[in-house]
N, C-alpha and C positions, 0 to 999 in steps of 0.2 A: 593554528587554529584549534582553542582547547574543544575537548570532547565532552560534551553533555553525557554520553551512556558510553560506556566500556565493557563490553561482553566476554568473556574467557572460557572459551573451552567448557560452555553450557549442556550437560546431560541429564535429561529427566527421565525417568524409567518409572512408570506405575505399576506396581505390583497387582496382581489380580487374585479372588480368594481361590477361584478355580485352579486345582491343581491340574486340570487337563488344557489349560491354556498359557500359553508364555507371558510373560512380562511384555509391556507395551512400552515401549522406548519412545519419548514423544520428542524430546530433542537430543540429537546426537551431536554432541563435540560442536556447539555451533561457538562460532569467536567473530566479532566485527566490532566497528564503535563509529560514532554518531558525531559530527562536531554540533556545537552550539549553533544556534539560530541559522536550523536551515529546516526544511520539510522531508520528512524522511515515508518512505510508503512501504509497510510490508505486506509481501504478495505469497498465495501460496494455495493450495486446492484444500476443499475441506478434509483435514485432519493431519496438515500438514508440521502444526506444532505452535502455530501463529499465537493462538488464544494462551499456551501454557508458556511460549514466552512472555507475553506480556504479564500474566499473573505472576511469574515469576520476580518480574520487575517490580511491579508493585508492592510485593510483598506475601501475595493472596496466598500462592504455594512455594514451596522451597524446593531447589535443583537436588539431584542426585548429586551431581560434581560439579566442578567448576566455580568461576565468580562473575559477579557483574557488579560494576560502580554506577551510580549515577551523580551527577554535579561533584565528582570527585567522593564521594562518599559511597562506603559498603551499602548494599541495598538493604542489607539488617539494621540499617541505623534508621528508626523511626522517625526523626528528624527531617529527613528529606520528603518526606509526605506532604509537609506545606509548602514544599514547591514543584508538587505535583499536582496535576488536573487530570481529570478520569471521565472521558464519556462511554460507558460500557455498551455493549449491542442490546438490543431488545431492553433499554432501562425501562422501568416503570416508575412511576410517582404517586405517592399518594392520591386520590381521588378528589377529597374533600381540600387540598389546600388549590391557592391560588397560585396564578405563575411566580407573583413576585415572594409569596410564603414559600416555594419552592426553592427560590435563589436563598433567602435567609439561612432556609433550612440547612443546605449544603455549604454554605460559606461557614455556618456555627458548626459544622463538621468537621471544617477544615481548619478551623481554630480560630475563627476570624468572626469574632463578636457584632453584627451588625444589625441594623432594623428597616423594615418596608423603606423606610421615606430616606437611605442612605441614598447619597451619589451615586454609589457604586453600582448600586441592585438599579438607578435607573438607566444608567451608562450602557448597562451590561443587556438592559433589556432592548435598547434604542440600537445600539451596536447589533443585535437579531433581529431587528423587527417585531418586536414582541411586547412594544411598549402598550400599544392598546390594549392588548388581553392580560395586561399584569393581574388586573383584578377579578379576571373568569378563572372559573374550577376547572380542573385538568381533568375533570371529568368532560370537558366539552371540547377537548384540543383535538385536533385531529393529527395523523402520523406525522406529517411534516412539521407541526407545529412543538410536538414533544421533542424533535431533532433539533429544531433550532432552542428552545429552553435547554434541553440538555446540553448543549455547546454552550448556554448562558451560564448553566451552574458548573462548567468547568473552567470558566477561564475569571469567574468572577473577583478571586481572591488573586490576580495577577501572577500565576504558577510562573516556574521558566520553563517547563516541561508541560506539554500538552498529550495525554494520551488519547485518542480519538478512534474509535473502534466503529467502522460503519456510518459515519458523521453525516452521509446527504441519503442513508437509505429512507426511501419514503417519499424524499422531497424531491419537487418539481423542477425543473429544468432550470428556470430562472431563480428558485430558492437555493438549487446545486452551487448555481453561479456565484449568489450573492456569499453562499458558503466559502467557497473557493476565493474571493474578494479578503474576506474575514481571516483566513490561515494566512493570505499575503501579507496581511497588514500585520500579523502577529509576530510573524517573520523579522517582515520590516523593523519591529522592535524588539529584537533579538530572543523572541522565545523557539523553541524548538517544539516541532510538531511531528508526532508520532503516528502515523495513520496506518489503521488496519481496514484493507478497503477488496469487497470483489469487483468493484466497479473500476477497472484498469484504465479505460481512457480517462476519468476524473482524476487517478493516483499519476497519471501520465503529464497531466496539464498542472500539475501543482507540486509535485515531487521535484526535491535537487538529488535526492539518492532515493535508491531502491535496494532491496533483498528480496530475494524469492527463496521460500523455503518448499521441501519436497521430502514426505516421509522423515521428517525430523534433522534433516540436513540441509544446509546452505551451499545451494548450486548454484545462484547468482547474486554478484553484490557491484554497486558502483551506479553512477549517475547516469542518468536518463539518458545523454548524450553520449557517453562510454559504452553504454549497451545497445545502442540502437540505431547512431550515425553511423556508425561503421560497417552496416548490415543493411543492404538495400535487396528491394524485391522488385524483379524485373520480369514481366509478361509478354513474352515474346507470341506472337500466332505468325504461324507458317500457312502457305498455299498448301500444302499438304503434311500427312502424318511423316514423322521419319523414319527411316528402315531400321532393324533393329541392330544392324552393323553401327551406323551413327550414332544413334541411343547409348551404346555398349562404349564408345569410344568417348564421347562426349560427359558421360559420368564419371568416367575414371579422372575426368580434368577439372569436369565442375559440379556443384551443388545445385540439383536441379530436380523437378519433379516433371512429369510430362501426360497431358491429357489428350491424347490423340493430336489434333495440332496447335495446343496450347501449351506452350513452355513457363516454366516456373522456375527463375533461375535466382539464385542467392549471390548477390557479389558486394566486395568490400570497397571497388572504385572502378571507376569507369575504364579502365583498361580491362579488367575481367569480363567487362560488358564488348568492350571493341574484340576480344582475342575472341571470345564465343560467338559474335556475329561472323568474324572470320572464317571460324570452323564451319557453320551453316553456308556461307557465299563459296568456299572450296568446294562443299559436296551440292553446290548448285540447287541450293534451297531458297526456294521465293518468299522472302518478309513481308507479309501483310501489316504489320503493326508492332510497334514498341509499347509498352505502359512501365514507367519506371518510377518507383513508390519507395520513400522509406519504411523502415521493418519501424512497427508499432510495439510499443509495451504488451499489447495483449500478443502479437505475432511471437514476441519474447518469449512469454509466458508459458504457452503452449508448445514453442518448439522446446524448451526446456524440461518440460517435465515429459514430453516425445520421448529426449535422447535419455533421460533417467528412466526408462519404462522399457528402451530398448536392449 
């Protein structure tokens, strides 16, 4: 499958004016590629380098070293801008414009000369369920309505790649579901969706692949299934707390946490669970209950950052 984005050894160092402060390395030798026609989720804590990476891909800032390509063109080629849609975080539209005027304005910024009566305007407003508000001025819009309009302006020119920074921020649960459906529909039409979001559950439901950045470095990359399906969490409740010797024995063989008589075990398959249970039976430990669940993307995210900091 062809790639829509290729990132090779990207590094970005911000220089500081103060002689007492070190330079800030926002990105540290980051490399990965994104196939065409997928939903990609970029994750990381504040200051991880996510915004810097997006700004480099959009040509807003320049890398210190490394290269990147979008649709087989170097990111320095301004022609690729026409193939990109972008919804920034905390975007602002002029309060004196109506919804349809915002769509026309941003379409023209992307090089597409359309009018308020163009079918593209009607279709995109209908898609995000804002057609009834098209003639209402922006100053009367709620945060959720602004997000819907922001998505509309990002896709009105039918770009090949769509960058969305916190696309469901401020949107109610029904609205988030509707936006997820729109993203899936765009993916099915062959579009590539690049999402940056703190709502990990939203990213998990819609993304095909994810990357986790921390302190400018790529710490995890792959499909959601690759990163989560092989890791399961089992909560095992015993009749009484384990002895210190048994705890030491189990921790040498398994990845686990203990809170009194509640054991949290990380396994890759059911054989690991059976082996763990056998050890408890050998020690004549009575098991009250077992709760087995798949690792969520949020669990993986927190674990990745914890491992990095230890």
